[in-house]
N, C-alpha and C positions, 0 to 999 in steps of 0.2 A: 504494500500500500504506500501511496505517496503522501499520506496525511490528509487528502481530500476525501469527502464522501463521494463514492463512485456508485454507479448504477448496480443494482442487485443482479447477480447472474441468474439465468433462467432456472438453474437448479434450486434456487432459494437459499443458497449459501449466504452467510451474513457478510457484512462489511464492517470494517473497524476504522474509526477516525483516529488512527495513530500509525506509527511506523512499526511494521511487524518485526519482531526480533528473530533473525534467522537462526535456525538450529535449535529452537527452544521447543521442548516437549515432543508430543507424538502427533502424527498426522490424523486428524479426525475428519478430513474431507472425503474419506473413502465411503462414507455413508451418503445415500441419496436423500436429500431433504425433500419432504413433500411440498410441492409448490402450491397445492390447493388447500391443504389443511382442513378438508371437510370433516364435519363431526362424524364420529363413528359411534356405534351403540356401545353400551356398557357390557357387552357379552364377554364371556371368559376368553374367547379367541383373541380379541384385541389386547385384553389385559395380559394374557399369556405371552403375546408377542412383545409387549413392552418389557415384561419381566425378563424374557429371554434376551432381549437386546441389552438390558442393563448387565445381566450376567456375562454376556459375551464381551461387552466393552469395559468391564470392571477394571481390568489391568490398565487400559488406556486412560480411564478416568483417574486412577490412582497416580499414574505417571504424570498426568497434567497437574494434579494437585501437588505433586512433589516439586514441579517447577515453581508454583506459588510459594511453597514452604521454604525452598532454597533461597528465595529472594528476601533479604531482611527488609522490614518495613516498620521501623520503630518510630512512632509519631512523637514520643516524648523527647527523643534525641535527634530525630531527622535521618537516622541511618537508613539508607536504601529508599527513602521516600521520593527521590528523583526518578527512579527506575520502576518502582512497584506499580504505579497507576497504569503505565503502558502495558505491563505484563497482564494486568487484570483485564484490560480492554481486549488484548489478544485472546486470552482464555475464553472470555464470553463470546467473542466473535467466532472463534473456532467451534463453539457449541451451537451456533446457529442464530445468535442474537445480533441485532444491530447495536453496536456499542460505541460510546463516545466518552471522552474525558471532559469533565466540567471543572474549570478552574475556579478556585475561591481564594480569599485572602490568606487562608491557611493551607491545607493540603487539598489536592483535587479529589473530586468524587468521580465515580464511574457510573454512568446511566446506560442501561441497555433495555431493549424491548424486542418482543417477537409477537407479531400479530397472526391471526389464523388464516389470512388470505393474502396471496401475492408475494409471499416471502417475508424475510425478516424485517421487522419494523413497519410493515405495511398494515396499518390497522384500519384503513379507510373502508375496506370491504367487509369488516366484521358486522355481524347483525347488531341492530340497535340494542337488543337485550343481551348481547354477549358480555359476560362479566370480565373485569380486569382485576388481576391480582398483582400487587407490588410486593416483591420479596426484598427485604432490607438485610444488609450485612455490612461488615467492615473488613478492610484488608490490612489495617494497621494492627500491630501486635505489641505486647509488653516487651521491655528489655529482657534479655536472657537471665540477668541476675548473676548469681555465683556460677561461673562457667565450670568450676571444678565439681559442682553438684550434679551436672548433667552426665548421664552414662554415655551419651553420644552427643556430638555438637548440636547446638540449638537450631542451626540453620543447615544441617545435613540430615534431611528426613530419612528415617530408618524404620523398617518394620521389625518389631520384636514382640514375640508372644502374642501375636494377633492384634497388635496395636501399632499405629503410626506415631512415632515420636518425633516431635519438632515443635519449636515455638510457633504458635498460631494454628496448630493442627486442629484443635477444637474451637479455638477462640481467635478468629472466626472463619479462617480460610476454608477448612473442610466443610463447614456448614453452608456458607454462601455458595461455594462451588457446587454443592449438591443440587441447587436449583438450576444452575446452568446445565449440568450434565443431565438433569431430568428433561430439559428442553431438547437436548441432543438425542436422548433415547426416544422421546415421543416422535420426533421428526424421522429418525432412522426407522422406526417401526410403522411409519405412515399412520400415526395415531394422534396427531396434534389436533385438539378439539377447537371448538368455536370459542376460544378464550384468548384474551390478550395478556401476555406475561411481561412484566416489567421488573427489572432489578435496579436497585439503588445501593451502591457499595461505597461507603465513605472511608476516608483515610485518617479520621481523628477521634474515633470512639474512645480510645484509651487515653486521650488527652483533652477531653471536654467537648468534642463534636462541634467545634466552632464553624468548620466549613459546612457541615450539614445544616446547622441553624441558619447560616447565611443564605444557603440555597433555598431552604424552605420558606424563609421570610420573603423571598422574592415572588411567592405565589406562583410556582412554575406551572405552565399550562400542561406539561407532560403528566402531571399527577391529577389533573382535574377529573379524570374518568375512573379513578381507582375505586373499586368496591370492597377490597379487603387488603389490609396491610399485614403481611405475614413475616414474623421475625423468628428465625432459627438461630438462637444464640443461647449460651449457657449450657449447663448440664441437665440431663434428664433427672426427674425425681427418682429417688431410690426408696425401695420398700424392703423391710426385713422379711426373709423367708422363714420357714419352719426351723431352719438351723441357726437363725439369728443373724445371718449374714445379709447385708443390704445389697440389693441389685437394682439396676436401673429399669424403669418401666416407661412405656410410651406416655408422654406428658403433654397436656394442653393447659395453657395459662391465659388468663384474660386480662393481664396487665402486669405492672411491676411497681414495687415500692420506689419511692423517690429517695434522694440522698442530698444532704447539705453537709459540706465539709467546712470546718471552722478551725482557726488557730487563735488561741488565747495567750497573750503575752502580758506579764506583770513585772514592773520594776518598783521596788519599795525603797531603795536607797541608791546612792550613786556608786557604791562599791560593796563587795562582799566584806563582812565584818566578823570579828571574833565573837563566837556564840556566848562565851563567858563574860566578856566585857560589855556586850550590847544586847544579848538575848533577853527577852522579857519585855522591856519598854519599846524596843525597836522591832517592828514586825519583820518576819522573814518571808521572802517572796514565795518559797515553797509551801510553808505552812498556810499562808494566805490563799494561795492558788487552790490548794486542796480544799480549803473551806468553801471557796467560791464554787468549785465543781460539785461539792457535796450539797450545796444549797439548791442545785437544780434537780436533785433526786427526791422523789416522793418518799414518804415515811416507810412505805413497804419495800424500799430498796430497789424497786423495779420501774415504776412510772417516772414521768418527767414533771417536775413541779415548777413550771414556768408559765406565767400568765399569758394566755393567748396561744400557747403552743398547740393545743388540741383543737383550735377553731376549725370547724368544717369537717372534722373526722366523724365518720359514721360507717356502719356495716349493715348491709341489707340482709334480709332474711334468706335470700337466695345464696348469698355468699356464706352465711353461717351454715346452711345445709351442705354446701360444697366442702367447707372445711371439716365439718363433722364426718363426712364420708371418706376423708383421707385416712388410710391405715395408720394407726398409732404405733410407731416404731421408736418411740422416744427412749425406751430402755436400751434398744440396740445402738442407738446413736450415742447414748451416754457411755456404754461400754466401749464402743469403737473409739471414742475420743478420750477415754480414761477420765471421765468427769465424775466426781463423787456424788454430786447432786445437781439438779437443775436449779436455775435462779428463781423459778416461780412454780407454784403448785398448779397454775392454770394449764389447761391442755396445751401440749407442745405447739401444734400448728395454729391453734387459735392465737397464741401469744406471738408466734413468728410472723403470721401473715395478716393479722387484722389490727395490730396496734403498733404505734411508732416506738422507736428506741433512741437512746442516747448512749454512745460508746466512746470511751476515752481511748483513742488509738495510741497515744504516746504521751509521756511526761518527761520534761527535762528541767534541770536546775540543780545548783549546788555541786558538791563534789561527787564524782563517780569513779575515782581511781581506787587503787588498792589501799587497804588499810583505812585509817580514820583521819579525818580532818575536821576540826570543830569550827565549822564555818556557818555564819548566818547569811544565807544566799540573798543577793540583791535582785536577782532576776530568776524567773521561772516561766516555762511555757508548756502548753498542752495542745495537742491536736485531737479534735473530736469529729465524729460524724453522727448525724441524726438521720435514721432511716424513717421515711415518711410514708404515710398511707394515703390512698386516694382522697382528694379534696384538700389536702394540706398544700399551702403555697410556700415553697422554699424561701422566697424572699421575705414573706411575712414571718416565717419561723425565725429567720436570721435576726430580724429586727426585734422580735420578742426576746430572743436569747441575749442579744447585745444590751437591750434595755435592762433585763434582769441583772446582768453582771455589773453594769455601770452604776445602777442604783445602789449596789452594795460596795463597789470599789471604783471610785471615779478614775483611778490611774490605770485601770485595766484597758488593754487594747484588744479588740475583737475583729478579726479579719475573715472575710468569706473567701474560701479557696476554690469552691466549685459546687455546682448543683446539677442534679437531674430531677425533673419533676416526677411525681407519681403519675400513673396512667391506669385507667380502668375501662374495660369494655363490658357491657352487661352480659351476664352468663347465659342469657336466653337468646343471644344473637343467632339468627338462622345460619350465619356463615360458619358457625362452629360445627354444624352437622357434617358437611363433607370432610372437614379436617379430622373430626373425631372418628368417622367411619374409615378414613384412609389410614390413620394410625393403627386402629384395631386390626384392620385387614393385613397390613404389612407386617406387623409385629406378632399377630395372632395372640394378643394379650389384651386384657382390660386396660382402658385408658384411665390414668389418674388425672383429675382436673383440679387445678388450684386457682383461687380467685386472683392471685397475683404471684409473681416471682418475688422471692424474698430480697433479691438483689435489685440493682438499678440498671436501666437501659435508657438510651435517648429516644425511645419510641414515643414518648409524650410530645416531642417536638413536632411530630406529624400533625398534631392538633392545631399547630400554628398556621397550617394551610387551610384556608377557609373551606375549600372543597372537601377536606378530609375531617372536618370538625366532628362529624357523627359517624365516620366510617369505622367499622370494627378493626381493632388492632389485636392480633392474636400472637402469643409467644409459644413457639413449638420447638423446643430444643432437641437437637439430634445427638449431641455429644454424650458420652458415657458419664455417669455421675461422679466418677473419680478421675476426670480428665486432667486435673492439676493445672488448670489455666492460671496464669500469673506465677506459677511455681516452676522449679526445675523439673525436667522430664515430663513436660506437658505431652499428652498423648490422646489420640482419637482411635477408639476401637474400629477395626476394619468393618465389622458388621454394622456398627452405627453409621459409618460413612456410606456404605452401600445401601442400607435401609433408609438413610436420609434421602438418597437419590430416588429410591422407590416411593417414598412417602410424597415427595414433591411432585413426582410424575402423576401419582394417583390423585393428589389434591387438584392438580391442574385439570385432569380428565373429569374428576367429579364435579368441579365447578361448571364444566361445560354441559353437564347433564342435569344439574339442579335448576 
C-alpha cells in the first residue's frame, strides 16, 4: 500500500490506510472473501463451516497474534508506540476489514469496519434494520516490570503448557485480535451475515485513554449507527469446583466500576526533627496523615465516611438478583490468597460489586532504612484509589474527599491522578440475549452474569457520544482468570484465545438473525 485509500479488489479483500510492513506475519489472503455477504440461516451446516474454518486457521491466527505481541507498545513510556499502530492496521486489514489510523494529540487509534455488502467497509448496501456492533480494544500494554521475573522475555511470545506468554497476550492484544480473526473466519466460510462490524482499538488505555476521549468528544459520524458496544477485556470470572479449585467460566458483565486515583501530601514542618526534643507539641506528618486517612473510614472499618461520597449510589432489584445468583466461592478465594478472614461479614460479591471502596495503595514518610532513627517526619504522602459504583461522579467524589481532608488539615495537598467513570447497562437489554447464547454454545457451560466488572475500563466514555448515550455496552472477557495482566509472565490460554474467536464469530452471526 502507498498510504492512500485505494479501491477494494473484486474479491472483497480489505485495504489499509498505512504502509504494509513487508515480511510480517502469515499470508491470510489465501482465503476467498465473500463479496456478497448475504445472510445465511442459523443451520448447523453454516455454523459447522465457521467452526471448521477457525480450527483450520488457528495456527495462522496465533502466528499473526505473535506479530502483535512481539511489537512493544508501552503507552506509559512510549516504547514501540511509533510502530505499533501501523502493525495493528495491517493485522485488521489482513483479516478483511477496512482499517485506518486516526491521529490524536496522544497516541493514534485504529478504526476498522466490515460491512455485509460490496466488500470491506462498504456499509451502504446493508439493510436498514441491519445491526452494527462496535468491538472496543486497546493495543497498548503495561511495562514488563522486573525482567528477571519473566520465565521468557516479555516481548518474545512463547507457548508453554497450553498458554501464550507475552506482555499484552491477554491485556488486550489477544482479545481484540479475536474479533478481527472472527471476521476473517466468517468471510472465509462464506458466512458473513447482514451485520456491520466495527473495531475501535486505542493506544492509551493503560495511561488514561486521552486519545480515545479526544476522538469520542468529536462526535464521530462513524459511530452514529452503532447498536451494541462490545468490550472483550479483563479476565473471565472464576468459580470454585467441587475440589475447591477456581476455574474460569464464560462471563457476561453489564458495566464496570469506576476509579478515582488520588495523592495526598502533608508537610507539618520545614525539616525532619528529633522525636525526643520536639515530639508531642510539634505534630509529625506521618502521625497526622494516618489520622486524616482514618477519618475517612466509617466506624465499621469498611465504609467511607465522607460527606457526599455516596451521592447517587443505588442498586436495582435486578442487579441484586444477579449478584445473588453468583456462586459463592469466597472460602476458596480466601484460601487461595492465604487470607485469615474477610474484611466484612457481608456476602462477598455483594460487597465487591455493589458498593464503593477506598484503598490506600501506598504510604511514604519518615525513615525507612535499616535499624532505628528517632525522627519526627516533616513530610508524608499517601496514594489512594476509590472504586466507584454506577451513578457516582468521579469529579464530585474528588471534591468531597478534598473538602473532607482540608476541613481537618488546611496544609494538606490533594491531587487527582486519574479517573475512569463507572458505567452500567440495564441487565434486561435485548442485546444480551445473542451474547449470552453465543457464550453458552461455544463454551458448553452456564454463563455467569455480573452487574459490573469489579475493575475499571474506559467504556463509560462511549456515553460521551450523543448517538451512543443509550446504546448497550457489554463487557465479555475472553482471557483466563489467572492471566496475570500487569504482572510478570502474563499469559493467555490457547483455548481462551481460540474460543474468543469462536464467540465473536457467533455473536456476529447471531446479531444478524435476531
